[in-house]
C-alpha positions as CSV (number, residue, x, y, z in Angstrom):
1,M,2.3,-31.5,-2.5
2,S,1.4,-28.6,-5.2
3,K,4.3,-28.5,-8.5
4,I,4.1,-26.0,-11.3
5,V,6.4,-27.1,-14.2
6,I,8.0,-24.2,-16.5
7,I,8.8,-25.0,-19.9
8,G,11.2,-22.3,-20.9
9,A,13.9,-20.9,-18.1
10,G,14.9,-17.8,-20.4
11,H,13.9,-14.5,-19.0
12,V,10.4,-15.1,-18.7
13,G,10.2,-18.8,-17.4
14,S,12.6,-17.9,-14.8
15,M,11.1,-14.8,-13.3
16,C,7.4,-16.8,-13.0
17,A,9.7,-18.7,-11.0
18,L,11.3,-16.3,-8.9
19,N,7.7,-14.9,-8.4
20,L,6.1,-17.7,-8.1
21,A,8.7,-18.7,-5.4
22,Q,8.1,-15.1,-3.3
23,I,3.9,-15.9,-3.0
24,G,4.9,-18.6,-1.5
25,I,2.0,-21.0,-3.2
26,C,3.4,-24.0,-4.2
27,D,6.1,-26.7,-2.7
28,E,7.9,-27.2,-5.9
29,I,8.5,-25.4,-9.2
30,V,10.3,-27.2,-11.5
31,L,12.4,-25.5,-14.4
32,I,12.7,-27.3,-18.3
33,D,14.9,-26.1,-21.0
34,I,16.3,-27.0,-24.3
35,V,19.6,-25.4,-23.5
36,E,21.9,-27.6,-21.6
37,G,22.9,-26.1,-17.9
38,K,20.5,-23.2,-18.1
39,A,17.2,-24.6,-16.7
40,D,19.8,-25.6,-13.8
41,A,21.6,-22.7,-13.2
42,Q,18.2,-20.7,-13.2
43,A,16.9,-22.9,-10.8
44,K,19.9,-22.7,-8.5
45,D,20.0,-18.8,-8.7
46,V,16.0,-18.6,-7.9
47,A,16.9,-21.1,-5.0
48,D,19.2,-18.9,-3.5
49,A,16.4,-15.9,-3.3
50,T,14.5,-18.5,-1.6
51,V,16.3,-18.2,1.6
52,F,15.2,-15.1,2.1
53,M,11.4,-15.4,1.6
54,S,8.9,-16.5,3.7
55,R,8.4,-20.4,2.1
56,T,11.3,-22.6,0.6
57,P,10.1,-24.3,-2.2
58,V,11.9,-26.3,-3.8
59,V,13.4,-25.3,-6.8
60,R,15.3,-27.4,-9.4
61,A,15.6,-28.6,-13.2
62,G,14.1,-31.7,-14.6
63,G,12.5,-33.1,-17.5
64,Y,9.2,-33.3,-18.8
65,E,8.7,-36.5,-16.9
66,D,7.6,-34.0,-14.1
67,C,4.7,-33.2,-15.9
68,N,3.6,-36.6,-15.3
69,D,2.3,-35.3,-11.8
70,A,2.2,-31.3,-12.2
71,D,-0.6,-29.4,-11.0
72,I,0.1,-26.6,-13.2
73,I,2.4,-26.2,-16.1
74,V,3.3,-22.8,-17.5
75,N,4.6,-22.9,-20.9
76,A,7.2,-19.7,-21.9
77,V,9.4,-21.4,-24.6
78,G,10.0,-18.9,-27.2
79,M,12.4,-16.3,-28.1
80,S,12.6,-12.7,-27.1
81,R,11.3,-9.9,-28.8
82,K,13.2,-7.9,-31.0
83,K,13.6,-4.2,-32.0
84,G,10.6,-3.7,-34.5
85,Q,9.2,-6.7,-33.9
86,T,5.4,-7.5,-33.3
87,R,4.7,-10.6,-31.3
88,L,2.4,-12.0,-34.7
89,D,6.4,-11.8,-36.2
90,M,7.2,-14.2,-33.7
91,L,5.0,-17.0,-34.8
92,D,7.1,-19.0,-37.0
93,D,10.1,-19.7,-34.5
94,S,7.4,-20.2,-32.1
95,I,5.3,-22.7,-33.7
96,H,9.0,-24.5,-34.3
97,M,9.5,-24.8,-30.6
98,M,5.7,-26.1,-29.9
99,K,5.6,-29.3,-32.2
100,D,8.6,-30.5,-29.9
101,V,6.9,-29.1,-26.7
102,I,3.9,-30.7,-27.6
103,E,5.1,-34.2,-28.9
104,K,7.0,-34.5,-25.6
105,L,3.5,-33.6,-23.4
106,N,1.6,-35.8,-25.2
107,Q,3.9,-38.8,-24.2
108,T,3.3,-37.7,-20.3
109,K,0.4,-38.5,-18.0
110,F,-0.6,-34.9,-17.7
111,S,-3.8,-33.6,-16.6
112,G,-3.0,-30.6,-14.6
113,Y,-3.7,-26.6,-16.0
114,F,-2.0,-25.5,-19.2
115,I,-1.0,-21.6,-19.0
116,S,0.4,-20.9,-22.0
117,I,2.4,-17.2,-22.2
118,T,4.6,-18.0,-25.5
119,N,3.7,-15.3,-28.3
120,P,1.9,-14.8,-30.0
121,C,0.2,-15.6,-26.9
122,D,-3.4,-16.2,-28.8
123,V,-1.7,-17.7,-31.8
124,I,-0.1,-20.0,-29.4
125,V,-2.3,-21.1,-27.0
126,N,-5.0,-21.9,-29.9
127,Y,-2.3,-24.2,-31.9
128,A,-1.7,-26.2,-28.2
129,R,-5.3,-26.5,-27.4
130,K,-6.0,-28.1,-30.9
131,H,-3.2,-30.4,-30.3
132,L,-3.2,-31.1,-26.5
133,D,-6.1,-33.5,-25.5
134,L,-7.4,-31.1,-22.6
135,P,-10.9,-29.7,-21.8
136,K,-11.2,-25.5,-22.0
137,N,-10.6,-25.2,-18.8
138,R,-7.7,-26.8,-18.1
139,I,-5.9,-24.6,-21.2
140,F,-5.6,-20.8,-21.8
141,G,-3.1,-18.2,-22.1
142,T,-2.4,-14.9,-19.9
143,G,-4.5,-13.0,-22.6
144,T,-4.7,-9.4,-21.9
145,S,-3.7,-9.8,-17.9
146,L,-0.6,-7.8,-18.8
147,D,-2.3,-5.1,-21.6
148,T,-4.5,-4.8,-18.9
149,A,-2.5,-4.2,-16.3
150,R,-0.4,-1.8,-18.6
151,L,-3.5,0.1,-18.9
152,K,-4.8,0.1,-15.5
153,L,-1.3,1.7,-14.8
154,T,-1.9,4.6,-17.7
155,L,-5.1,5.2,-15.7
156,H,-3.5,5.9,-12.7
157,R,-0.6,8.0,-14.2
158,L,-3.5,10.2,-15.5
159,T,-5.8,10.6,-12.5
160,E,-3.3,9.6,-9.8
161,V,-6.3,7.1,-8.3
162,A,-5.0,4.6,-7.0
163,V,-4.4,1.2,-9.2
164,N,-6.9,-1.2,-7.1
165,S,-9.5,1.3,-7.5
166,I,-9.3,1.5,-11.2
167,Q,-11.7,-1.0,-12.9
168,C,-11.1,-1.9,-16.8
169,F,-10.3,-4.6,-18.7
170,A,-8.0,-4.8,-22.1
171,L,-9.7,-7.1,-24.6
172,G,-9.0,-8.7,-27.5
173,E,-5.3,-9.8,-28.8
174,H,-2.3,-9.7,-26.7
175,G,-0.5,-7.2,-29.0
176,D,-1.2,-4.6,-31.3
177,S,-5.4,-4.9,-32.5
178,S,-5.9,-5.0,-28.4
179,M,-9.1,-2.8,-28.3
180,V,-10.3,-0.9,-24.4
181,P,-14.3,-0.6,-23.9
182,M,-14.1,2.8,-22.8
183,S,-17.8,2.3,-21.5
184,H,-16.4,-0.4,-19.0
185,I,-13.7,1.7,-17.3
186,S,-15.0,3.1,-13.7
187,F,-13.1,4.6,-10.9
188,M,-14.9,2.5,-7.5
189,G,-18.0,1.6,-9.7
190,K,-18.3,5.3,-11.2
191,P,-18.1,5.4,-15.1
192,L,-15.6,6.9,-16.3
193,F,-17.5,9.2,-18.6
194,E,-19.3,10.6,-16.0
195,L,-16.4,11.7,-14.4
196,Q,-15.3,13.1,-17.1
197,E,-18.4,15.4,-16.9
198,E,-17.7,16.2,-13.3
199,Q,-14.1,16.9,-13.5
200,P,-12.8,17.3,-16.8
201,E,-9.8,19.2,-15.3
202,I,-8.5,15.2,-14.0
203,Y,-10.8,12.6,-16.1
204,G,-11.0,14.8,-19.4
205,K,-6.9,13.7,-19.8
206,V,-8.5,10.3,-20.5
207,K,-8.4,9.7,-24.3
208,E,-9.1,6.2,-26.2
209,E,-6.1,6.4,-28.6
210,L,-3.7,7.9,-26.0
211,L,-4.9,4.2,-23.7
212,L,-4.6,2.4,-26.8
213,N,-1.2,3.8,-27.8
214,R,0.4,3.6,-24.5
215,T,-1.0,-0.6,-23.8
216,H,0.2,-1.1,-27.2
217,Q,3.7,0.4,-27.2
218,L,4.8,0.1,-23.6
219,G,6.3,-3.8,-24.5
220,M,7.8,-1.9,-26.8
221,E,9.9,0.7,-25.4
222,I,10.9,-2.2,-22.4
223,V,12.3,-4.3,-25.4
224,I,14.7,-1.3,-27.1
225,G,15.4,-0.6,-23.1
226,K,16.7,-3.9,-22.1
227,G,16.2,-6.9,-24.4
228,S,13.0,-8.3,-23.2
229,T,9.6,-7.8,-21.2
230,E,10.2,-10.4,-17.9
231,F,8.5,-8.5,-14.0
232,G,5.4,-7.8,-15.6
233,I,4.4,-11.3,-17.3
234,G,6.4,-13.1,-13.8
235,A,3.9,-11.5,-12.1
236,A,0.6,-11.8,-13.7
237,V,1.6,-15.7,-14.2
238,A,2.0,-15.8,-10.2
239,D,-1.4,-14.0,-10.0
240,I,-3.0,-16.9,-12.2
241,C,-1.6,-19.4,-10.3
242,K,-1.9,-18.4,-7.1
243,A,-6.1,-17.6,-8.1
244,I,-6.5,-21.4,-9.1
245,F,-4.6,-22.7,-5.9
246,Y,-6.6,-20.7,-3.4
247,D,-9.8,-20.8,-5.9
248,E,-10.0,-16.8,-5.7
249,K,-13.2,-16.8,-8.4
250,K,-11.1,-14.2,-9.3
251,I,-11.9,-11.9,-13.0
252,I,-8.6,-11.9,-15.0
253,P,-8.5,-11.7,-18.6
254,V,-6.5,-14.6,-20.3
255,S,-7.1,-16.1,-23.5
256,A,-10.1,-19.0,-23.5
257,L,-12.1,-20.0,-25.3
258,L,-15.0,-18.8,-27.2
259,E,-18.2,-20.9,-27.6
260,G,-20.5,-18.2,-28.5
261,E,-19.1,-15.4,-26.4
262,Y,-19.3,-11.8,-27.8
263,G,-20.7,-13.1,-30.8
264,E,-17.3,-15.3,-31.2
265,E,-16.9,-19.3,-31.8
266,E,-13.8,-21.4,-31.2
267,I,-11.1,-18.4,-31.0
268,M,-9.0,-18.5,-27.7
269,I,-8.3,-14.9,-27.2
270,G,-8.5,-12.2,-24.0
271,V,-11.5,-12.0,-22.2
272,P,-12.3,-11.3,-19.0
273,A,-12.8,-15.1,-17.1
274,I,-13.6,-16.5,-13.9
275,I,-10.4,-18.7,-12.6
276,G,-10.7,-20.5,-9.6
277,K,-10.1,-24.1,-8.5
278,N,-11.0,-25.3,-11.7
279,G,-9.1,-23.2,-13.8
280,M,-11.1,-20.7,-16.7
281,E,-14.4,-21.2,-14.7
282,G,-16.5,-18.9,-16.6
283,I,-16.4,-16.2,-19.3
284,I,-17.6,-12.5,-18.0
285,S,-19.7,-11.7,-21.2
286,L,-19.3,-7.7,-21.0
287,R,-22.0,-5.5,-22.7
288,L,-20.3,-3.9,-25.6
289,T,-21.4,-1.2,-27.7
290,E,-22.0,-1.9,-31.3
291,S,-18.6,0.8,-32.4
292,E,-16.7,-1.5,-29.2
293,L,-17.9,-4.9,-30.1
294,E,-16.6,-3.8,-34.1
295,K,-13.2,-3.1,-33.0
296,F,-13.0,-6.7,-30.8
297,H,-14.5,-8.7,-34.2
298,A,-12.0,-7.0,-36.1
299,S,-8.9,-8.0,-33.4
300,C,-10.2,-11.7,-33.4
301,E,-9.9,-11.7,-37.0
302,V,-6.6,-10.6,-36.8
303,V,-5.9,-13.6,-34.3
304,R,-7.9,-16.1,-37.1
305,S,-5.6,-15.0,-39.7
306,Y,-2.5,-16.3,-37.9
307,I,-4.1,-19.5,-36.2
308,R,-4.8,-20.2,-40.2
309,R,-1.1,-19.6,-40.7
310,A,0.0,-21.7,-37.9
311,E,-2.1,-25.1,-39.3
312,L,-0.3,-24.4,-42.7
313,K,2.7,-25.0,-40.9
314,E,1.7,-28.8,-39.9
């Protein structure tokens, strides 16, 4: 039996449940929420949808006792981001909620994989690592997986090249200080810079400022238009869980613990990592230019400043 527990049954948590059910990778999906009746209602709604899927996993509401034998916990607690609010602005509310989650989790026998979505993603997963007794390969955040998806979509729209033929990463904070290593954008292995020389009419449209703007602003545009993001992150979480259960060794940019990689120590932040049956199995160290490395360090410092702020709230 494979079991995933989702803590937080709001827009994001419920969409994670739906995506996990859709791809059919687990036998049981359990939703937990502090609001009475909410997890049960969301579970019943997702369960209805499974009738039209290739598999019909058990989808139900539960409690923290379900974490004892969970293979994966998805942490999706939190408030929806408001218009004009950065992810970092959400820290105070998120830390308040995380204290309750951590206290209850530490009373269970959970020893699986802890994947955190809660914003600000990098700050919260750093906080959770400090307070949960889990090895570094078993705790990580969704990091820049969604930022990278948005980056890839922007590149596709600019060049019309299929998204699965584009290689790129957003690195650093899941937020407004994330950076794009332009030197590592390629199309079926051919570097962007070469293509810009050969076909400027197509690839000349790709500018760093434009890519950063779209990567940073797409989330807020969704929040303004509908009140929350949910579909993209739900798919990203399901993709990470599938990589673990199927031992895919897939490279996904997650908030992983750095211990010297990229010249950084003791910080969890978005970097490409190998995800397989042992969780976060290794970090891919890209050779960044001096300018790119400076931007990555700057993003790390932004996250560190909020990590310190989170620690003051203990």
